[in-house]
ZAMARGU-4260 file (C-alpha; in steps of 0.2 Angstrom, whole numbers, plus 5000, padded with zeros to 4 digits):
<rodrens>
0) 5016/5037/5019 | 5020/5049/5005 | 5006/5044/4993 | 4992/5041/5006 | 4980/5055/5011
5) 4983/5060/5030 | 4971/5051/5042 | 4964/5041/5027 | 4976/5028/5023 | 4981/5011/5031
10) 4995/4999/5029 | 4992/4980/5031 | 5007/4969/5034 | 5009/4950/5034 | 5022/4945/5046
15) 5030/4928/5047 | 5037/4929/5064 | 5032/4938/5080 | 5026/4956/5076 | 5035/4963/5092
20) 5050/4967/5081 | 5039/4976/5068 | 5031/4987/5082 | 5049/4993/5087 | 5054/4996/5069
25) 5038/5006/5065 | 5041/5016/5081 | 5059/5020/5077 | 5058/5023/5058 | 5041/5030/5054
30) 5031/5034/5070 | 5030/5051/5063 | 5017/5046/5050 | 5009/5030/5057 | 4999/5027/5072
35) 5002/5012/5084 | 4994/4996/5077 | 4976/4994/5080 | 4973/4976/5075 | 4985/4961/5076
40) 4977/4945/5071 | 4986/4927/5070 | 4982/4917/5054 | 4988/4900/5048 | 4994/4900/5030
45) 4998/4882/5024 | 5000/4876/5042 | 5012/4890/5046 | 5008/4903/5059 | 5008/4921/5053
50) 5002/4938/5059 | 4992/4951/5050 | 4995/4969/5057 | 4984/4984/5052 | 4992/5001/5055
55) 4982/5017/5051 | 4990/5033/5044 | 4990/5048/5056 | 4985/5066/5051 | 5003/5073/5048
60) 5006/5078/5030 | 5022/5072/5022 | 5032/5087/5016 | 5049/5083/5008 | 5058/5097/4999
65) 5052/5112/4991 | 5034/5115/4984 | 5041/5112/4966 | 5049/5095/4970 | 5032/5090/4979
70) 5023/5094/4963 | 5035/5085/4952 | 5034/5070/4964 | 5015/5070/4964 | 5015/5071/4945
75) 5026/5056/4944 | 5015/5046/4956 | 5000/5051/4945 | 5009/5045/4929 | 5013/5028/4938
80) 4995/5026/4943 | 4989/5029/4925 | 5001/5017/4918 | 4996/5004/4931 | 4978/5007/4927
85) 4981/5005/4908 | 4990/4989/4911 | 4976/4982/4921 | 4963/4987/4908 | 4974/4978/4895
90) 4975/4962/4905 | 4956/4962/4908 | 4953/4964/4889 | 4966/4950/4885 | 4957/4938/4898
95) 4940/4942/4890 | 4948/4938/4873 | 4955/4921/4879 | 4938/4916/4887 | 4927/4920/4873
100) 4939/4920/4858 | 4932/4937/4853 | 4939/4954/4856 | 4930/4965/4868 | 4924/4981/4860
</rodrens>
């Protein structure tokens, strides 16, 4: 809930058992930032019954601590996202190199 924009994010969960316990947990622990689940779909994965639950983020902003601590936190999130993107780009270039035997330029 901290890194999603209010009213724009969603959470998709894969549950191995009945999602009733999940609904109670979301209600108790984080109902402040999440709406009630809109979609609950049963799926079969390898012959086992599972449930896919989609929950949308509500419009309440997440404020934790002072303005300075929020900026520090957002800076660290941006840094992690940049690191993840650079790793992704490097892996893509490595896979191109493996497929073609040439380095991508």
